[in-house]
Structure formats: C-alpha cells, structure tokens
N, C-alpha and C positions, 0 to 999 in steps of 0.2 A: 341570448347568443344565437348568431346565425350559424348555418351549417358550414362545413369545410368547403363543399362545392360552391356555396355562395361567396365565400372569401376568395376562392380562386377565380370565380367569374368576375368579381369586381376588379381584381388586379389585371385580368386580361382585357376587360372592357376599357380600363384606364390606359393600358398600353396601346390598344387599338386607336382610341380617340387621340391620344398624344401623337401617334405615328402619322395621322392625317395631317396635323398642323406641322409636325416636324418635316414631313416630305415637302411641303410648300417652301419651308426655309432652306431645305437641302437643295431644292432646285435652283435657288439663288446663290448657292455655294457659300452659305454663312457658316461660321464656326459652330454655332449652336444649331445643329440640324436634326436629322431623324432620331438618332440614338439619344441625344441630349433631351429632346422633348419627351421621348418615351420614358426615359428614366425619371424626369421630373414628375410626369403624370403618375407613374407607378408609385414613386416615393411618397408623393402627397396622399395618394390613395391609401397606402399602407399606414401612414401616420394617422389618417383619419380612422382606420379600422382599429388600430392599436388604442387610440384615444377612446373610441366608443365601446370596444369590447375587450380590450386587453387586460383591463383591471376588474373584470366581472367577479373574480374569486374573492375580492375583498369588499364587495358591495355588502352593506348591512353591518360592517364593522363600526363600532362606536367611534364617533369623532372623525370619520372619513367621509369627505365630500368630494365627488368627482365632477369635473366640468369639461366635457369633451371639446367645447368651443375654444378652450385655452390652447390646445395643440393646434387647431386650425389657424388661430391668430398668429401663433409663432411661425407656422409655414408661410403665411402671407408676408410677414416681415423678413423671414430668413431667405426666401427666394430672391429677394432684392439684391443680395450680395452676388448670387450667381448671375442675375441679369446685368449687374454692373460690369461683370467681366466681358460681356458681349458688346459693350459700348466702346467705340473707338473715336478718337479725335484726330482727324487728318486735316492738318492746316486749320482752316476756319470752318470745316464741315464736320458735324457730329454724325457718325454712322452707328447703326446697331440699336437704335432706340426701339424700332418696331420688333426686332428679335427679342430684346429684353422684355417688352410688353407681352409678346407671345409666350415666353417662358412663364411669366406671371400668370397669365390666363390659363395656361396648361396646368399649372399647379391648382388653380381654382377648379378646373375640370376633374382633376384627380381627387380633390377633396369631395366634390359632389358625388362622384362614383363611389368613393369610400363610404359615404353616408347613405348610399342606396338611392340617390336622386338621379336615376338613369336618364329620364326624359330631359331634365334640366341640363345634364352634361352633354347629351347628344344635340340638343338645340343650341347650346353655347358653341359647340364645335362647328356646327354648320354656319352659325353667324360669324364666327372668327374666320373661317375659310373664305366666306364672301368678302369680309373686310380685307384680308390679306391679298387675295387673288383678284376678286371682282372689282374692287375700287382702285386698284393700282393704275389703270389707264387714266381715270379721272384725276388722280393725284399727280401724275406726270404732266397732264395738260395744265393743271393749276400751277405747277412749278415752272413750266415753260412761260406762262403768262407773267409770273412774278420776277423772272430774271431780266436784267437789263441787256439790251443789244447795242453795240457800238458800231457806228459807220464812219468812214473817212471818205469825204467827197472832195475831189480835186476839180476845180472849175477856174474859168478865166478870172483874172484879178478884178475884184469889185463887181462881178456880174451875178453873184448869187447871195444876196442878203437873206435874212431870216424870212422876210415877207414873201419873197419869191418861193421859198421852199414851202411855207405854209399854204400859199395859193395852189401849189402843185400837188401836194399830198392831200389837201382837202381836210375832211373831218379827222383824219389821222394825225393832223398837226398837234393836237392836244396830247399826243403820246410822246412828243419830243420834250424831254426834260432838261437837256443841256445842248447849247449851241455855242461852239467856239470857232473862231476863224483866225488863221495865221497864214503868214506868207511861207511858201515852200522854198526849196533851193532855187527854183525857177522864179524870177521876179514877176513873171506874167501869170503865175498860177497861185491860187489861194488853196490852202488845205483846210477844210471845214470838218469839224468833228461833231457828230450828232449822237446823242444817247437816247434810246427809245425804251420806254417802260410800259408794262401791261399790254404787251402785244404778243401774238402768236408767231411762230416761224413763218406761217403763210403771210401774215401781215408784213413782216420784214421783207419777204421776197417781193411783195407788191410794191412796197415803198422804194426798194432798190430799183426796180424796173421803172417806176415813175421818175425817180431822180435821174436815171440814165437817159431818159427821153428829153430832159431839159437841154436846149441847144448849147448852152455854155459849159455844160458839165463834161469833163474829159474822162473821169474814172470814179467809180463808187466801189469801196472795198469794205468788207466786214472785218472787224478786228476782235 
C-alpha cells in the first residue's frame, strides 16, 4: 500500500496533465474543455488507485482473486459513452471526433498516473499536445487540397473549348475534374463551369488569373 501523500500526488498529477490537454480544447471553444478533461483524468486515476490498492484488506482471503486490470479495461470502454456525447453531426460534417479521442487518451493518462507510471503519462501528454496543436496546420493544408473548387467562366460563344483551357493552364489542367458548357441568357456568351480538385487556394488564384488573361474570357467567378 502506498502512502497517503503518494495517493494525493497521483491525483494532482493526473489533474495537471489533464488540464494541459483540456486547455487546448478549451481554446477552440469545445464543449469538452478544461474541466471535463481534468475530471476524466482524475476519475480514471482514482479508479486505478482503487483497483490496485482499495481491496488490500481482503488480500489473502481464501478464494479471493483480484485483477486490477479489469477496472482499467472498464474505464477504457466506459469513457466511450462520454466521448460520444462530444460528437456532433452538422449536415454532412461530423464534428467532435478529435475531442472524443482526447477524452479517451486523457483517461489513459489518468490510468497511467494511477498506476505510478509518471514518465509514460508525461510523455503521452507531450505527444498528445503536439498532435492536437502542432499538426493542426498540416491537417488544414491537407483538407484544403482535398476539397473541390468551382469556377464559372463566361466567355465569347464557342471561343473557349476544353483544349484552349488546358493549353492555358498547362500542367494544372489535370486538376480539372469537370467541364460543362452552356449558353447564358446572352446568346453571345457561354457559361463554362469548371471543378478543380487536389489544388491549394494559391493554385486556384493562379488558375483564375490565367483564365482572365485569355482574350475571349469576359469574367471568371468562384462559386
């Protein structure tokens, strides 16, 4: 059995490590923020302490077998219900998965602290903070490249076939996934719709500038 000071220390360390991750979520104004992450970490830590040391008085009793890992396993599965509450479906977009995952990992940190694995808990906290805050810019850039961009080009009737566009934009032409041409209200003007994929916002800006320089193009609009 560990000392009372060690018990308190483990709970405080769990609260501190949970607060670091919770502060990052709080910064983004998520429902599961600072206090939620601290509570999950402290709760998981306490579960682990109770599992490991709470039944010491009955050790040695005939036909009594204790398995501390069973409580840890229940925490891992039980925290999933709390994480599910932070997941929201807004239209076709699922939000809150990262926060749910952070709650799950905070529970693991609390279990590690409760088991006395301070180094593992601190190292995991640092890695999680790097993932949540440091990799966010990379994730945003990848998301920008995965979303399609739509352009509407208005040009003189019959003067802007697909071949002309391909020649103008050069190697970026392979990023055009859809080309449709229709006549606008003005019979002398064609309305051409282009869909661009796997491009950055900078690429889209350059393509728009190139299209505007084609002599027969009247207007290029992003939609």
